[in-house]
C-alpha positions in Angstrom: 4.9 -2.9 34.4 2.7 -3.3 37.5 -1.0 -3.2 37.3 -0.9 0.2 39.0 1.6 1.5 36.5 -0.5 0.1 33.6 -3.6 1.9 34.9 -1.6 5.1 35.4 -0.5 5.2 31.8 -4.1 4.6 30.6 -3.1 1.8 28.3 -5.0 -1.5 28.1 -3.1 -4.8 28.5 -2.9 -5.5 24.8 -1.2 -2.2 24.1 1.2 -2.6 27.1 2.2 -6.1 25.8 2.6 -4.7 22.2 4.9 -1.9 23.5 7.0 -4.4 25.4 7.2 -6.7 22.4 8.3 -3.9 20.1 11.2 -3.1 22.5 12.1 -6.8 22.9 12.1 -7.4 19.1 14.2 -4.4 18.5 16.8 -5.5 21.1 16.8 -9.3 20.4 15.2 -9.9 17.0 12.3 -12.1 16.3 14.1 -15.4 16.9 15.7 -14.1 20.2 12.4 -13.1 21.8 10.5 -15.3 24.2 6.9 -14.7 25.1 7.7 -15.0 28.8 10.2 -12.2 28.4 7.6 -10.0 26.7 5.2 -10.7 29.6 7.9 -9.9 32.1 8.7 -6.6 30.4 5.0 -5.8 30.3 4.5 -6.7 34.0 1.8 -9.1 33.0 1.4 -12.9 32.9 2.4 -15.0 29.9 -1.1 -16.5 29.5 -2.4 -13.0 28.8 0.3 -12.5 26.1 -0.8 -15.7 24.4 -4.5 -14.8 24.8 -4.0 -11.5 22.9 -1.4 -12.6 20.3 -1.4 -16.5 20.1 2.2 -16.9 18.7 5.5 -15.1 18.7 5.3 -14.9 14.9 1.9 -13.2 15.0 3.1 -10.9 17.7 6.1 -9.9 15.5 3.8 -9.2 12.6 1.5 -7.0 14.7 4.5 -5.2 16.2 5.9 -4.4 12.7 2.4 -3.2 11.6 2.2 -1.0 14.6 5.5 0.8 14.1 4.7 1.4 10.4 1.3 2.8 11.4 3.0 5.2 13.7 5.4 6.2 11.0 2.5 6.9 8.7 1.2 9.5 11.2 4.5 11.3 11.1 4.2 11.8 7.3 1.4 14.3 7.8 3.6 16.8 9.7 6.8 17.2 7.7 8.6 20.3 6.5 8.2 21.2 2.8 12.0 22.0 2.4 14.7 19.3 2.1 17.1 20.5 4.7 14.5 21.0 7.4 13.0 17.6 6.4 16.4 16.0 6.8 16.8 17.6 10.3 13.3 16.4 11.3 14.0 12.8 10.3 17.4 12.9 11.9 16.0 14.1 15.2 13.3 11.4 15.1 15.8 8.6 14.4 18.1 9.8 17.1 15.4 10.0 19.7 13.7 6.7 18.8 15.8 4.2 16.8 13.4 1.3 17.5 11.8 1.7 14.0 15.1 1.2 12.2 16.2 -1.6 14.5 12.9 -3.5 14.0 13.1 -3.4 10.2 16.8 -4.3 10.3 15.9 -7.3 12.5 13.3 -8.4 10.0 15.7 -8.0 7.1 18.2 -10.2 8.8 15.8 -12.9 10.0 12.9 -13.0 7.6 13.3 -15.8 5.1 10.4 -15.1 2.7 10.9 -13.0 -0.5 7.7 -11.1 0.4 8.2 -8.6 3.3 5.7 -8.7 6.2 2.8 -6.3 5.5 4.2 -5.5 2.0 1.1 -3.5 0.9 1.1 -1.2 4.0 4.8 -0.6 3.7 4.7 0.0 -0.1 2.2 2.7 0.5 4.4 4.2 3.2 7.4 4.4 0.8 5.3 5.4 -2.2 4.1 8.4 -0.3 7.7 9.5 0.2 8.8 8.8 -3.4 5.9 11.0 -4.5 7.4 13.7 -2.2 10.7 13.3 -4.1 8.8 13.8 -7.4 7.3 17.0 -6.0 10.8 18.3 -5.0 11.9 17.6 -8.6 8.9 19.5 -10.1 9.7 22.4 -7.8 13.4 22.5 -8.9 14.7 21.4 -5.4 16.2 18.2 -6.9 17.4 17.4 -10.4 14.4 16.5 -12.5 16.3 14.0 -14.7 17.1 11.7 -11.8 15.0 8.5 -11.2 12.9 9.4 -8.1 12.8 5.9 -6.7 16.6 5.6 -6.8 17.0 9.1 -5.4 14.7 8.3 -2.5 16.8 5.2 -1.7 20.0 7.2 -1.9 18.8 10.0 0.3 17.3 7.5 2.8 20.6 5.5 2.9 22.4 8.7 3.8 19.9 9.6 6.5 19.6 6.2 8.2 23.1 4.8 8.0 24.5 6.5 11.2 21.6 5.2 13.2 21.6 1.7 11.9 25.3 1.3 12.5 26.2 3.7 15.3 29.4 1.8 16.1 30.7 2.4 12.5 29.7 6.1 12.7 31.6 6.5 16.0 34.8 4.9 14.5 34.7 7.0 11.4 33.5 10.3 12.8 35.0 10.1 16.3 31.5 10.7 17.8 28.3 8.7 17.8 25.2 9.8 15.9 23.5 11.2 19.1 26.3 13.7 19.7 25.9 17.4 19.0 29.2 17.5 17.0 28.2 14.7 14.8 24.8 16.3 14.0 26.4 19.6 13.2 28.9 18.0 10.8 26.3 15.7 9.2 23.8 18.5 8.6 26.6 20.7 7.0 27.5 17.9 4.6 23.8 17.2 3.7 23.3 20.9 3.0 26.3 20.8 0.7 25.1 17.7 -1.0 21.6 19.2 -1.7 23.3 22.4 -3.0 25.5 20.4 -5.4 22.5 18.4 -6.6 20.5 21.6 -7.4 23.4 22.8 -9.6 23.1 19.9 -11.9 
């Protein structure tokens, strides 16, 4: 990004670098990213990248923290019904798969048993598990099911096509961004929720 372009967007150099880093990490993983490539993508010099973030590892941690902070903001504006909620998350994953790619990269490359920013991320998921509990209390999901397990099951259904679009295309004949896939996927989710309610 040129200096003129950076000024036009109204972003400071640190945020421009962070945005570039998030895209690079999503595409190449933590181990595949070089600071000079981040600088090149940001349209800034490498020295400025090091001045703001010091190391690639620190840059990755801040990038991950940033995408989770953005996801937290999305939790405040979600539908109260399951099917519209599914449609909202599906639309968001289809339009911006970077979040999923980044956490998948971390899962593949992170060697510690403790996830990066575990406290922040646990709060993010806890908020959504509490939402599952509310659905159960309202009779929208079976009350006898374990809410944590149910959350993981529904999340797996939701994210799988966007984590593995090549598998989705081979199985369904269309990728997850196609209209025909979305129509079929929504219909099956509707039927799944209806079946769960009957239990």
